Structures are given as C-alpha cells and as structure tokens.
C-alpha positions as CSV (number, residue, x, y, z in Angstrom):
1,M,33.1,54.4,-18.7
2,P,31.3,52.8,-21.7
3,A,33.4,50.8,-24.1
4,F,31.4,52.2,-27.2
5,T,29.1,54.9,-28.0
6,F,26.4,55.3,-30.6
7,E,26.4,58.0,-33.1
8,K,23.2,59.5,-34.4
9,I,23.0,59.3,-38.1
10,S,20.6,61.5,-39.8
11,P,18.5,60.2,-42.7
12,P,19.7,61.0,-46.3
13,V,18.6,64.4,-47.8
14,P,16.1,64.0,-50.7
15,R,17.9,65.2,-53.8
16,G,15.0,65.9,-56.1
17,P,11.2,66.0,-56.2
18,V,9.7,62.6,-55.7
19,A,6.2,63.3,-57.1
20,P,7.3,63.7,-60.8
21,I,9.0,60.4,-60.9
22,E,5.9,58.7,-59.4
23,Q,3.6,60.5,-62.0
24,K,6.0,59.4,-64.8
25,Q,5.8,55.7,-63.7
26,R,2.1,56.0,-63.3
27,G,1.8,57.3,-66.8
28,V,3.7,54.5,-68.3
29,I,1.5,51.9,-66.4
30,V,-1.6,53.8,-67.5
31,Q,-0.5,53.6,-71.1
32,M,0.2,49.9,-70.9
33,L,-3.2,49.3,-69.3
34,D,-4.9,51.4,-72.0
35,R,-3.3,49.2,-74.7
36,F,-4.6,46.0,-73.0
37,V,-8.0,47.4,-72.7
38,E,-8.1,48.7,-76.3
39,A,-6.9,45.2,-77.5
40,R,-9.6,43.5,-75.5
41,A,-12.3,45.8,-76.7
42,R,-11.3,45.1,-80.3
43,R,-11.3,41.4,-79.6
44,A,-14.8,41.7,-78.0
45,A,-16.1,43.8,-81.0
46,S,-14.8,41.4,-83.6
47,Q,-16.3,38.4,-81.7
48,D,-19.7,40.3,-81.6
49,K,-19.4,40.8,-85.3
50,A,-18.7,37.2,-86.0
51,E,-21.7,36.1,-83.9
52,T,-24.2,38.5,-85.5
53,P,-25.4,37.3,-88.9
54,D,-25.2,39.8,-91.7
55,R,-28.4,38.7,-93.5
56,D,-31.9,38.1,-92.2
57,P,-32.6,34.5,-91.5
58,P,-34.6,32.6,-94.2
59,P,-38.4,32.6,-93.8
60,S,-39.8,29.5,-92.3
61,K,-42.3,27.5,-94.2
C-alpha cells in the first residue's frame, strides 16, 4: 500500500475576460509612445527650422 497519494488539482477558473485588460494596457503603452514620437517630431522640426536660413544669402561679388 502506498504511503501517500497525489491529488489532481484543477487550474484556477478565469474570473473575467482577459482581452479588455490587455487592450487597456496596450492603449496606455500606445499613448506613451505617441507622446514620445510627437516630442521627437517637434524637436526635429525645430532643428530643421534653425538650420534653414530665413533670408536669401547675400549675392556674391
């Protein structure tokens, strides 16, 4: 006779839908990435403006 036995334990039952939580987290991550991209685009645009002269260069002699 065995000294011990193993009891089969079933996995926990999911309590709620998993998909909306993942979508919400993805939405937050996408918003953060959008902010970074927007800031980078602004920075690149301001650097392009600074490099481009506003006036025509003086005529050469």
